[in-house]
N, C-alpha and C positions, 0 to 999 in steps of 0.2 A: 722183644724175643727178636734177633737177628731169624733168620732162616738161613741151613745149613743153603750148599748149590743143591746136595739132593731131593729138600725140597720143594725149592725151585727151580728143577732142571722137571717132575710131577707136579707145577704148576704148573710150566710152560705144556706140558704132557694134555693136561688135562683143558688147559684157556682149550690149544687145539683140536681135540675129539668134541669136543662142544662149537667151535667152531666148525667139522668136520659138520658137526650131528646136523646145521642150521642151515645147511650150503645145498645137503642132503634133501632138508626138506622145500626145497625151495624151487619154483617153477622154471622152465626156460625163458621166460621175458623179464622178470621179477634179477634173475641168476644174469642172462647182458644190461641189464642196470645198472644195478651191483657194475658193473666190470668195465662196464664205457665209462663209470663216473674216479676210478680209480684209477684206467689209463689217460683223464685229464688231467689228475693230480697230480702222476709224474711224468706226465709232456707241459706241463704247464709249469712248474719247477722250484714251486711253495710247502713241497712240505722234506725230513729233516730226509739223512742219509736212512738212517733205524724203517725212519715211516715208509722209504718206499722201498725198505728191503720187509717190510712187511703185509705190504699196498701191494707190493710182487709174490707176495707170495699167495693172499688169496689171491689177488688176479690166475695167479697161475690151478689156486683149486677149482674159480669157478669156472674159470675154461677150463680145465677136462670136465668139471659135470654139464659144461651145455652139450659136450661130447657128443659124453652118454646120452641123453638126454637126448639128439639128438641120432645118433646109431641106432637107438631103439627107436624113434621113429622109421628108420628108411628100414629094419628091419619089417617095423610093419608095414609099412606100404606094401614089401616084397612076397610078404606073406599073402596077405588083402588081392594083391596081384596075382600070386600064382592060380590061387583060390576059385577069382573068377574063373579067368583063363580056365581053370580043369573043368569051369562046369561051363563052360560054352563045351568045348573037347564032345560031353556029356549030353550035349544036345543033339 
């Protein structure tokens, strides 16, 4: 039985949600490895246009994930640095 267009859309949304969940579970190094692999694929031109678009979308999601990890690390460093400076001033 053929799927309706709304069922196909729901499948894509489900696929995207599971892909987003999988990305959110990746550490920085693993996400970067996947991103580098996607860049290599896109630069090689060996994949179809449709595959290139999917790879690009995943690459953007991986890039955003990595940026979030780096932003959180920066905030942690700023907090730790501020705490250390505050303790030095109290002494």
